[in-house]
GUPAPA-493027 format. One record per atom (N, C-alpha, C, CB): residue number from 1; residue in one letter; atom name; x, y, z. Coordinates in Angstrom, 3 decimals, m for minus. Glycine has a CB too. Example, Ala and Ser with C-alpha at 12.3 -4.5 7.8 and 13.67 -1.06 7.14 Angstrom:
<pts>
num residu atome px py pz
1 a N 13.190 m5.690 7.800
1 a CA 12.300 m4.500 7.800
1 a C 13.200 m3.300 7.800
1 a CB 11.308 m4.473 9.046
2 s N 12.850 m2.250 7.080
2 s CA 13.670 m1.060 7.140
2 s C 12.900 0.030 7.870
2 s CB 14.084 m0.598 5.725
</pts>
This chain:
<pts>
num residu atome px py pz
1 m N 0.816 m1.196 0.000
1 m CA 0.000 0.000 0.000
1 m C 0.858 1.257 0.000
1 m CB m0.927 0.000 1.196
2 y N 1.999 1.244 0.699
2 y CA 2.793 2.466 0.774
2 y C 3.982 2.458 m0.158
2 y CB 3.265 2.681 2.171
3 e N 3.880 1.727 m1.265
3 e CA 4.997 1.707 m2.206
3 e C 5.202 3.035 m2.925
3 e CB 4.783 0.622 m3.218
4 e N 4.208 3.888 m2.915
4 e CA 4.359 5.196 m3.548
4 e C 4.367 6.333 m2.525
4 e CB 3.241 5.417 m4.555
5 w N 4.377 5.999 m1.258
5 w CA 4.381 7.024 m0.219
5 w C 5.712 7.753 m0.197
5 w CB 4.092 6.406 1.153
6 r N 5.643 8.973 0.312
6 r CA 6.839 9.770 0.574
6 r C 6.858 10.083 2.058
6 r CB 6.867 11.085 m0.289
7 v N 7.999 9.866 2.674
7 v CA 8.188 10.169 4.086
7 v C 9.199 11.308 4.182
7 v CB 8.669 8.903 4.890
8 l N 8.880 12.316 4.975
8 l CA 9.815 13.399 5.256
8 l C 10.325 13.202 6.676
8 l CB 9.143 14.810 5.077
9 h N 11.642 13.018 6.813
9 h CA 12.261 12.806 8.114
9 h C 13.049 14.056 8.489
9 h CB 13.180 11.548 8.102
10 i N 12.755 14.621 9.666
10 i CA 13.391 15.854 10.129
10 i C 14.274 15.526 11.332
10 i CB 12.321 16.939 10.498
11 d N 15.577 15.695 11.149
11 d CA 16.526 15.383 12.222
11 d C 17.856 16.033 11.876
11 d CB 16.690 13.833 12.418
12 e N 18.489 16.714 12.844
12 e CA 19.789 17.350 12.590
12 e C 20.875 16.329 12.319
12 e CB 20.192 18.219 13.768
13 d N 20.730 15.148 12.865
13 d CA 21.752 14.115 12.776
13 d C 21.581 13.326 11.478
13 d CB 21.685 13.174 14.000
14 e N 22.489 13.555 10.551
14 e CA 22.402 12.904 9.240
14 e C 22.463 11.382 9.367
14 e CB 23.531 13.397 8.326
15 q N 23.255 10.880 10.301
15 q CA 23.362 9.426 10.483
15 q C 22.048 8.836 10.979
15 q CB 24.490 9.090 11.468
16 e N 21.347 9.554 11.858
16 e CA 20.054 9.057 12.336
16 e C 19.031 9.062 11.205
16 e CB 19.545 9.909 13.518
17 s N 19.067 10.080 10.358
17 s CA 18.160 10.109 9.213
17 s C 18.457 8.948 8.268
17 s CB 18.275 11.452 8.463
18 k N 19.742 8.692 8.035
18 k CA 20.113 7.580 7.164
18 k C 19.650 6.262 7.776
18 k CB 21.639 7.558 6.924
19 a N 19.840 6.100 9.079
19 a CA 19.401 4.872 9.748
19 a C 17.886 4.704 9.627
19 a CB 19.819 4.886 11.234
20 f N 17.141 5.802 9.761
20 f CA 15.692 5.749 9.630
20 f C 15.303 5.312 8.217
20 f CB 15.069 7.118 9.965
21 c N 15.898 5.940 7.203
21 c CA 15.582 5.587 5.817
21 c C 16.006 4.148 5.508
21 c CB 16.273 6.564 4.844
22 d N 17.140 3.710 6.060
22 d CA 17.576 2.318 5.889
22 d C 16.584 1.356 6.532
22 d CB 18.977 2.113 6.494
23 a N 16.035 1.738 7.677
23 a CA 15.042 0.887 8.354
23 a C 13.780 0.782 7.506
23 a CB 14.698 1.449 9.763
24 l N 13.390 1.870 6.874
24 l CA 12.242 1.808 5.960
24 l C 12.530 0.815 4.830
24 l CB 11.923 3.219 5.376
25 e N 13.721 0.933 4.268
25 e CA 14.105 0.045 3.171
25 e C 14.121 m1.415 3.622
25 e CB 15.481 0.442 2.623
26 a N 14.569 m1.665 4.841
26 a CA 14.582 m3.033 5.377
26 a C 13.169 m3.597 5.495
26 a CB 15.271 m3.062 6.748
27 n N 12.182 m2.707 5.572
27 n CA 10.786 m3.133 5.635
27 n C 10.163 m3.227 4.243
27 n CB 9.981 m2.168 6.502
28 r N 11.007 m3.230 3.239
28 r CA 10.567 m3.301 1.844
28 r C 9.672 m2.123 1.470
28 r CB 9.829 m4.609 1.593
29 y N 9.955 m1.010 2.105
29 y CA 9.290 0.242 1.773
29 y C 9.851 0.693 0.435
29 y CB 9.498 1.336 2.891
30 a N 8.997 0.799 m0.565
30 a CA 9.457 1.153 m1.907
30 a C 9.222 2.621 m2.228
30 a CB 8.764 0.290 m2.938
31 g N 8.730 3.371 m1.261
31 g CA 8.484 4.792 m1.473
31 g C 9.771 5.589 m1.362
31 g CB 7.458 5.312 m0.475
32 k N 9.644 6.861 m1.130
32 k CA 10.791 7.768 m1.057
32 k C 10.920 8.314 0.348
32 k CB 10.654 8.922 m2.073
33 c N 12.146 8.347 0.851
33 c CA 12.437 8.915 2.163
33 c C 13.274 10.170 1.945
33 c CB 13.180 7.882 3.091
34 d N 12.675 11.326 2.163
34 d CA 13.374 12.603 2.054
34 d C 13.776 13.045 3.450
34 d CB 12.487 13.684 1.356
35 t N 14.927 13.703 3.554
35 t CA 15.401 14.146 4.865
35 t C 15.808 15.610 4.823
35 t CB 16.579 13.283 5.332
36 v N 15.583 16.275 5.940
36 v CA 16.056 17.643 6.136
36 v C 16.671 17.713 7.529
36 v CB 14.891 18.695 5.966
37 r N 17.464 18.735 7.779
37 r CA 18.231 18.829 9.006
37 r C 17.646 19.711 10.091
37 r CB 19.556 19.309 8.689
38 s N 16.540 20.414 9.828
38 s CA 15.992 21.279 10.871
38 s C 14.480 21.405 10.726
38 s CB 16.649 22.668 10.820
39 i N 13.866 21.840 11.798
39 i CA 12.429 22.078 11.780
39 i C 12.084 23.156 10.757
39 i CB 11.930 22.484 13.178
40 n N 12.902 24.196 10.670
40 n CA 12.645 25.244 9.679
40 n C 12.717 24.699 8.257
40 n CB 13.643 26.390 9.847
41 e N 13.689 23.832 7.992
41 e CA 13.777 23.217 6.668
41 e C 12.565 22.323 6.400
41 e CB 15.076 22.401 6.541
42 g N 12.089 21.643 7.432
42 g CA 10.903 20.811 7.288
42 g C 9.675 21.636 6.937
42 g CB 10.653 20.032 8.562
43 k N 9.518 22.749 7.622
43 k CA 8.383 23.630 7.335
43 k C 8.496 24.196 5.922
43 k CB 8.307 24.777 8.367
44 s N 9.698 24.585 5.525
44 s CA 9.905 25.097 4.163
44 s C 9.566 24.030 3.129
44 s CB 11.360 25.571 3.976
45 w N 9.973 22.784 3.399
45 w CA 9.668 21.680 2.475
45 w C 8.158 21.572 2.309
45 w CB 10.263 20.329 2.992
46 l N 7.436 21.578 3.414
46 l CA 5.983 21.446 3.337
46 l C 5.361 22.602 2.559
46 l CB 5.382 21.375 4.740
47 e N 5.807 23.827 2.847
47 e CA 5.275 24.986 2.126
47 e C 5.580 24.880 0.628
47 e CB 5.864 26.295 2.699
48 e N 6.814 24.541 0.292
48 e CA 7.207 24.439 m1.105
48 e C 6.480 23.307 m1.828
48 e CB 8.703 24.235 m1.206
49 s N 6.114 22.266 m1.091
49 s CA 5.423 21.138 m1.731
49 s C 4.063 21.541 m2.284
49 s CB 5.252 19.995 m0.738
50 l N 3.508 22.605 m1.768
50 l CA 2.220 23.080 m2.276
50 l C 2.377 23.831 m3.593
50 l CB 1.546 23.978 m1.244
51 y N 3.510 24.497 m3.758
51 y CA 3.710 25.352 m4.925
51 y C 4.667 24.770 m5.955
51 y CB 4.214 26.683 m4.486
52 m N 5.530 23.876 m5.514
52 m CA 6.512 23.269 m6.418
52 m C 6.553 21.752 m6.192
52 m CB 7.925 23.894 m6.200
53 p N 5.451 21.057 m6.444
53 p CA 5.405 19.627 m6.111
53 p C 6.392 18.749 m6.873
53 p CB 4.038 19.117 m6.356
54 r N 6.869 19.198 m8.018
54 r CA 7.856 18.385 m8.749
54 r C 9.237 18.488 m8.103
54 r CB 7.933 18.827 m10.227
55 i N 9.506 19.614 m7.468
55 i CA 10.798 19.816 m6.807
55 i C 10.746 19.328 m5.368
55 i CB 11.203 21.300 m6.849
56 r N 9.666 19.658 m4.675
56 r CA 9.469 19.268 m3.276
56 r C 8.139 18.520 m3.167
56 r CB 9.492 20.522 m2.323
57 p N 8.148 17.222 m3.449
57 p CA 6.897 16.471 m3.381
57 p C 6.295 16.476 m1.978
57 p CB 7.127 15.043 m3.833
58 r N 5.002 16.521 m1.941
58 r CA 4.281 16.532 m0.660
58 r C 4.442 15.177 0.030
58 r CB 2.768 16.861 m0.874
59 p N 4.894 15.189 1.282
59 p CA 5.048 13.913 1.996
59 p C 3.698 13.356 2.445
59 p CB 5.968 14.090 3.212
60 d N 3.650 12.033 2.509
60 d CA 2.460 11.348 3.016
60 d C 2.552 11.148 4.522
60 d CB 2.277 9.996 2.315
61 v N 3.788 11.175 5.035
61 v CA 4.060 11.011 6.461
61 v C 5.228 11.935 6.804
61 v CB 4.382 9.503 6.828
62 v N 5.141 12.602 7.958
62 v CA 6.238 13.421 8.455
62 v C 6.682 12.827 9.787
62 v CB 5.813 14.931 8.609
63 v N 7.993 12.648 9.932
63 v CA 8.554 12.101 11.167
63 v C 9.659 13.040 11.627
63 v CB 9.098 10.638 10.962
64 l N 9.620 13.433 12.896
64 l CA 10.681 14.285 13.422
64 l C 11.105 13.830 14.802
64 l CB 10.229 15.738 13.467
65 k N 12.251 14.323 15.193
65 k CA 12.827 13.965 16.495
65 k C 12.449 15.037 17.508
65 k CB 14.383 13.808 16.406
66 w N 11.993 14.596 18.672
66 w CA 11.641 15.520 19.754
66 w C 12.913 16.082 20.372
66 w CB 10.775 14.813 20.835
67 h N 12.868 17.362 20.688
67 h CA 13.998 18.016 21.335
67 h C 13.512 18.598 22.650
67 h CB 14.621 19.121 20.422
68 v N 13.874 17.952 23.725
68 v CA 13.408 18.360 25.043
68 v C 13.780 19.812 25.329
68 v CB 13.990 17.444 26.119
69 e N 14.979 20.193 24.897
69 e CA 15.426 21.558 25.171
69 e C 14.690 22.591 24.319
69 e CB 16.921 21.670 24.934
70 r N 13.932 22.110 23.312
70 r CA 13.197 23.027 22.444
70 r C 11.742 22.585 22.306
70 r CB 13.863 23.110 21.059
71 d N 11.114 22.255 23.415
71 d CA 9.724 21.802 23.395
71 d C 8.828 22.734 22.583
71 d CB 9.193 21.688 24.814
72 d N 8.929 24.026 22.854
72 d CA 8.035 24.985 22.204
72 d C 8.230 25.009 20.692
72 d CB 8.258 26.378 22.772
73 e N 9.467 24.913 20.245
73 e CA 9.739 24.909 18.797
73 e C 9.111 23.688 18.132
73 e CB 11.263 24.931 18.529
74 v N 9.245 22.532 18.770
74 v CA 8.658 21.307 18.225
74 v C 7.136 21.413 18.232
74 v CB 9.119 20.067 19.035
75 l N 6.567 21.870 19.331
75 l CA 5.107 21.999 19.419
75 l C 4.571 23.006 18.404
75 l CB 4.695 22.419 20.836
76 d N 5.284 24.105 18.207
76 d CA 4.864 25.078 17.189
76 d C 4.877 24.439 15.804
76 d CB 5.783 26.323 17.212
77 f N 5.917 23.657 15.528
77 f CA 5.964 22.982 14.229
77 f C 4.781 22.029 14.081
77 f CB 7.294 22.214 14.063
78 v N 4.494 21.245 15.101
78 v CA 3.404 20.274 15.036
78 v C 2.058 20.977 14.814
78 v CB 3.361 19.433 16.327
79 r N 1.858 22.089 15.478
79 r CA 0.599 22.816 15.324
79 r C 0.434 23.405 13.928
79 r CB 0.511 23.920 16.355
80 w N 1.561 23.819 13.329
80 w CA 1.488 24.481 12.029
80 w C 0.813 23.610 10.956
80 w CB 2.886 24.861 11.574
81 p N 1.257 22.359 10.701
81 p CA 0.567 21.579 9.656
81 p C m0.892 21.278 10.009
81 p CB 1.309 20.268 9.414
82 r N m1.187 21.187 11.299
82 r CA m2.570 20.912 11.686
82 r C m3.490 22.089 11.361
82 r CB m2.645 20.589 13.178
83 a N m2.897 23.273 11.247
83 a CA m3.678 24.469 10.904
83 a C m3.780 24.671 9.391
83 a CB m3.052 25.708 11.549
84 q N m3.049 23.878 8.611
84 q CA m3.052 24.008 7.149
84 q C m4.006 22.979 6.551
84 q CB m1.616 23.826 6.567
85 p N m4.937 23.399 5.726
85 p CA m5.887 22.441 5.136
85 p C m5.219 21.279 4.396
85 p CB m6.802 23.163 4.185
86 h N m4.110 21.527 3.715
86 h CA m3.460 20.484 2.920
86 h C m2.717 19.456 3.765
86 h CB m2.502 21.110 1.951
87 f N m2.392 19.800 5.001
87 f CA m1.601 18.904 5.843
87 f C m2.330 18.463 7.111
87 f CB m0.312 19.575 6.219
88 r N m3.548 18.931 7.276
88 r CA m4.303 18.657 8.503
88 r C m4.355 17.167 8.832
88 r CB m5.718 19.201 8.376
89 d N m4.495 16.334 7.803
89 d CA m4.644 14.895 8.024
89 d C m3.371 14.088 7.775
89 d CB m5.730 14.372 7.147
90 t N m2.264 14.758 7.535
90 t CA m1.003 14.059 7.288
90 t C m0.509 13.435 8.590
90 t CB 0.067 15.028 6.700
91 p N m0.239 12.128 8.591
91 p CA 0.304 11.514 9.804
91 p C 1.628 12.173 10.199
91 p CB 0.504 10.000 9.598
92 l N 1.758 12.432 11.492
92 l CA 2.937 13.111 12.026
92 l C 3.466 12.295 13.199
92 l CB 2.603 14.579 12.465
93 g N 4.615 11.655 12.975
93 g CA 5.237 10.851 14.022
93 g C 6.389 11.590 14.660
93 g CB 5.717 9.522 13.464
94 v N 6.585 11.367 15.945
94 v CA 7.661 12.031 16.675
94 v C 8.418 10.987 17.493
94 v CB 7.103 13.164 17.595
95 w N 9.763 10.960 17.302
95 w CA 10.623 10.105 18.116
95 w C 10.857 10.798 19.450
95 w CB 11.980 9.802 17.393
96 v N 10.609 10.097 20.522
96 v CA 10.839 10.634 21.867
96 v C 11.722 9.667 22.637
96 v CB 9.494 10.873 22.620
97 g N 12.365 10.168 23.676
97 g CA 13.137 9.302 24.552
97 g C 12.193 8.532 25.468
97 g CB 14.155 10.120 25.377
98 a N 12.607 7.349 25.872
98 a CA 11.785 6.535 26.773
98 a C 11.492 7.270 28.073
98 a CB 12.479 5.207 27.073
99 e N 12.391 8.193 28.452
99 e CA 12.233 8.939 29.699
99 e C 11.334 10.165 29.552
99 e CB 13.584 9.367 30.210
100 t N 10.819 10.418 28.358
100 t CA 9.967 11.590 28.140
100 t C 8.729 11.499 29.031
100 t CB 9.556 11.704 26.644
101 p N 8.495 12.521 29.874
101 p CA 7.380 12.477 30.819
101 p C 6.012 12.411 30.129
101 p CB 7.431 13.688 31.722
102 a N 5.066 11.835 30.828
102 a CA 3.696 11.714 30.311
102 a C 3.104 13.087 29.991
102 a CB 2.802 10.981 31.329
103 s N 3.442 14.109 30.772
103 s CA 2.895 15.451 30.518
103 s C 3.375 16.000 29.171
103 s CB 3.297 16.416 31.651
104 v N 4.617 15.735 28.807
104 v CA 5.148 16.182 27.516
104 v C 4.483 15.397 26.390
104 v CB 6.692 16.012 27.462
105 r N 4.321 14.108 26.587
105 r CA 3.655 13.272 25.586
105 r C 2.220 13.753 25.355
105 r CB 3.659 11.790 26.027
106 e N 1.534 14.101 26.407
106 e CA 0.158 14.585 26.276
106 e C 0.113 15.918 25.537
106 e CB m0.493 14.729 27.657
107 r N 1.041 16.814 25.846
107 r CA 1.091 18.095 25.119
107 r C 1.336 17.860 23.633
107 r CB 2.195 19.009 25.698
108 a N 2.192 16.902 23.320
108 a CA 2.481 16.590 21.920
108 a C 1.236 16.064 21.214
108 a CB 3.619 15.562 21.820
109 r N 0.531 15.160 21.866
109 r CA m0.700 14.623 21.268
109 r C m1.750 15.720 21.106
109 r CB m1.264 13.476 22.131
110 s N m1.861 16.583 22.107
110 s CA m2.828 17.689 22.032
110 s C m2.491 18.655 20.899
110 s CB m2.871 18.447 23.364
111 a N m1.204 18.803 20.603
111 a CA m0.775 19.709 19.534
111 a C m1.047 19.116 18.155
111 a CB 0.714 20.030 19.678
112 g N m1.200 17.781 18.080
112 g CA m1.516 17.165 16.799
112 g C m0.619 16.030 16.363
112 g CB m1.491 18.179 15.776
113 v N 0.254 15.551 17.249
113 v CA 1.102 14.412 16.897
113 v C 0.225 13.175 16.748
113 v CB 2.213 14.181 17.971
114 t N 0.394 12.479 15.655
114 t CA m0.363 11.263 15.382
114 t C 0.205 10.072 16.135
114 t CB m0.377 10.973 13.891
115 d N 1.543 10.016 16.190
115 d CA 2.198 8.835 16.730
115 d C 3.470 9.225 17.473
115 d CB 2.517 7.838 15.611
116 l N 3.557 8.851 18.732
116 l CA 4.776 9.032 19.530
116 l C 5.520 7.702 19.548
116 l CB 4.446 9.520 20.996
117 i N 6.787 7.740 19.189
117 i CA 7.581 6.533 19.081
117 i C 8.788 6.665 19.992
117 i CB 8.012 6.273 17.616
118 n N 8.988 5.673 20.870
118 n CA 10.175 5.690 21.716
118 n C 11.403 5.453 20.857
118 n CB 10.077 4.629 22.838
119 k N 12.423 6.280 21.067
119 k CA 13.657 6.160 20.301
119 k C 14.245 4.777 20.549
119 k CB 14.674 7.280 20.684
120 p N 14.549 4.047 19.478
120 p CA 15.034 2.675 19.636
120 p C 16.460 2.605 20.171
120 p CB 14.959 1.952 18.315
121 e N 16.751 1.475 20.765
121 e CA 18.069 1.215 21.344
121 e C 19.058 0.659 20.320
121 e CB 17.940 0.248 22.504
122 n N 18.546 m0.014 19.272
122 n CA 19.436 m0.674 18.317
122 n C 18.775 m0.696 16.930
122 n CB 19.777 m2.124 18.789
123 p N 19.550 m1.051 15.896
123 p CA 19.017 m1.040 14.526
123 p C 17.839 m1.991 14.305
123 p CB 20.112 m1.393 13.565
124 e N 17.854 m3.152 14.943
124 e CA 16.757 m4.105 14.779
124 e C 15.449 m3.524 15.325
124 e CB 17.088 m5.434 15.487
125 e N 15.557 m2.862 16.455
125 e CA 14.387 m2.224 17.059
125 e C 13.876 m1.088 16.163
125 e CB 14.731 m1.684 18.471
126 l N 14.790 m0.365 15.532
126 l CA 14.401 0.706 14.612
126 l C 13.619 0.149 13.430
126 l CB 15.640 1.465 14.115
127 v N 14.062 m0.970 12.895
127 v CA 13.356 m1.599 11.773
127 v C 11.946 m1.983 12.201
127 v CB 14.124 m2.848 11.263
128 t N 11.829 m2.595 13.372
128 t CA 10.513 m2.984 13.886
128 t C 9.623 m1.765 14.096
128 t CB 10.658 m3.760 15.200
129 q N 10.179 m0.718 14.682
129 q CA 9.378 0.473 14.961
129 q C 8.954 1.196 13.685
129 q CB 10.156 1.423 15.853
130 t N 9.802 1.211 12.673
130 t CA 9.388 1.863 11.428
130 t C 8.289 1.063 10.739
130 t CB 10.590 2.034 10.482
131 e N 8.375 m0.264 10.815
131 e CA 7.310 m1.090 10.247
131 e C 5.987 m0.810 10.961
131 e CB 7.671 m2.591 10.348
132 e N 6.026 m0.761 12.290
132 e CA 4.811 m0.479 13.060
132 e C 4.290 0.926 12.774
132 e CB 5.081 m0.641 14.561
133 l N 5.203 1.886 12.603
133 l CA 4.807 3.250 12.261
133 l C 4.060 3.268 10.930
133 l CB 6.041 4.174 12.197
134 l N 4.596 2.595 9.913
134 l CA 3.936 2.552 8.610
134 l C 2.556 1.907 8.712
134 l CB 4.799 1.790 7.601
135 q N 2.447 0.853 9.500
135 q CA 1.147 0.203 9.675
135 q C 0.148 1.132 10.354
135 q CB 1.301 m1.079 10.490
136 r N 0.610 1.857 11.385
136 r CA m0.299 2.792 12.067
136 r C m0.678 3.939 11.133
136 r CB 0.354 3.348 13.359
137 c N 0.269 4.405 10.329
137 c CA m0.033 5.491 9.383
137 c C m1.038 5.012 8.344
137 c CB 1.261 5.996 8.687
138 t N m0.937 3.756 7.932
138 t CA m1.913 3.193 7.001
138 t C m3.299 3.219 7.639
138 t CB m1.523 1.745 6.596
139 s N m3.388 2.806 8.887
139 s CA m4.671 2.838 9.607
139 s C m5.181 4.253 9.731
139 s CB m4.534 2.212 10.998
140 w N m4.294 5.184 10.029
140 w CA m4.668 6.602 10.170
140 w C m5.240 7.106 8.858
140 w CB m3.446 7.469 10.596
141 c N m4.570 6.780 7.730
141 c CA m5.010 7.264 6.418
141 c C m6.349 6.647 6.021
141 c CB m3.952 6.952 5.351
142 v N m6.555 5.377 6.331
142 v CA m7.812 4.719 5.996
142 v C m8.953 5.291 6.839
142 v CB m7.698 3.196 6.206
143 a N m8.672 5.645 8.086
143 a CA m9.704 6.146 8.995
143 a C m10.178 7.558 8.631
143 a CB m9.181 6.137 10.418
144 r N m9.350 8.336 7.941
144 r CA m9.753 9.722 7.673
144 r C m10.642 9.870 6.488
144 r CB m8.566 10.569 7.479
</pts>
């Protein structure tokens, strides 16, 4: 079902983005995994995808890394696509640390995060979590 999907991964760490895209590939994900290094670049990608879809294709799923030291920046980003008609229903996953408090998780969900994913400990766990993420995103897309 997601062989033509596009995933936008937002993370400053290029190696983590590569690991995420590799995990998608390990799940026989045949779509495209695009990566950017900052929340601002992610927002620009989304904006440009509306006006220049051949250059910046609109993602079907957006995944970003939570930054505890920048809660407000992450929450502002999450709220932004939810306020845009074209992205309101786009699944939005966020990697969080296992130690992330329940209050932060609730704020993230209230802001519009579709899926909170605990940051994996190893590559095998990452592959499993990306597969589960794709399955949940499929359910999310079918439900809307």
